[in-house]
C-alpha positions in Angstrom: 95.4 49.0 120.3 95.8 49.0 124.0 93.9 51.2 126.3 97.0 53.2 127.2 97.9 53.7 123.6 94.4 54.9 122.8 94.6 57.4 125.7 98.0 58.6 124.6 96.7 59.0 121.0 93.7 60.9 122.2 95.9 63.2 124.3 98.2 63.8 121.4 95.3 64.7 119.1 93.9 67.1 121.7 97.3 68.8 122.0 97.6 69.2 118.3 94.0 70.7 118.1 94.8 73.1 120.9 98.0 74.2 119.3 96.2 74.9 116.0 93.4 76.7 117.7 95.8 78.8 119.7 97.8 79.8 116.7 94.7 81.0 114.9 93.4 82.8 117.9 96.6 84.8 118.6 96.8 86.3 115.1 95.8 89.9 115.7 93.0 91.5 113.7 94.4 93.9 111.1 93.6 97.6 111.5 91.5 99.4 109.0 94.0 101.3 106.8 94.2 102.9 103.3 94.6 99.6 101.5 91.5 98.3 103.2 89.6 101.5 102.4 90.4 100.9 98.7 89.0 97.4 98.9 85.9 98.8 100.7 85.4 101.3 97.9 85.9 98.7 95.2 83.3 96.5 96.8 80.8 99.2 97.6 81.5 99.0 101.4 82.0 102.0 103.5 85.1 102.8 105.5 82.8 103.3 108.5 81.4 99.8 108.1 84.9 98.3 108.2 85.8 100.3 111.3 82.6 99.3 113.1 83.1 95.7 112.0 86.6 95.5 113.4 85.5 97.3 116.6 82.7 94.8 117.1 85.0 91.9 116.6 87.5 93.3 119.1 85.0 94.2 121.7 81.9 91.9 121.4 83.6 88.7 120.2 86.3 89.1 122.8 83.6 89.0 125.5 83.4 85.2 125.0 86.6 84.2 123.1 89.6 85.5 121.3 88.5 87.2 118.1 89.0 84.9 115.1 91.1 86.3 112.3 89.1 86.6 109.1 91.6 84.4 107.3 91.3 81.6 109.9 88.0 80.4 108.4 86.9 79.9 104.8 84.3 82.5 103.7 81.7 79.7 103.6 82.4 78.9 107.2 82.0 82.6 108.2 78.6 82.6 106.5 77.6 79.8 108.8 79.3 81.0 112.0 78.4 84.7 111.9 74.6 84.3 112.2 75.0 82.0 115.2 77.4 84.4 116.9 75.2 87.4 116.2 72.3 85.5 117.9 74.4 84.5 120.9 75.7 88.0 121.4 72.4 89.8 120.8 73.9 91.8 118.0 71.6 93.2 115.2 71.7 92.3 111.5 73.3 95.8 110.9 76.1 94.8 113.3 76.4 91.5 111.3 76.7 93.5 108.0 79.5 95.6 109.5 81.4 92.5 110.7 80.9 90.8 107.4 82.2 93.9 105.6 85.3 93.8 107.7 85.8 90.1 107.0 85.3 90.6 103.3 87.9 93.4 103.2 90.5 91.6 105.2 90.2 88.4 103.2 90.4 90.4 99.9 93.8 91.8 101.1 95.1 88.5 102.3 96.9 87.8 105.6 98.7 90.9 106.9 100.3 91.9 110.1 98.6 94.6 112.1 100.1 98.1 112.1 
């Protein structure tokens, strides 16, 4: 493969990766609503936890990047990413529990549009 073809292929790959990342990043975070409250109750999570978790994602995560929608990553990926992000942002384990609760509730409901 020629040097020009490799460069073009690399640029195309980068463009695809950027488009995928942008589409995930622009999906708004769902608001905490009655359906999410029911999920919280069924999973022994509090409504306040979900509200705090969403608030933390909207405010703290957005300080460095667009908040990532809970459905954008597999739950196993969240389990790896969340501790690193908590450390980078100086958030406490309690904050992490709130964010995790929000992620669990949103994923339990599936992808939905914000209200």
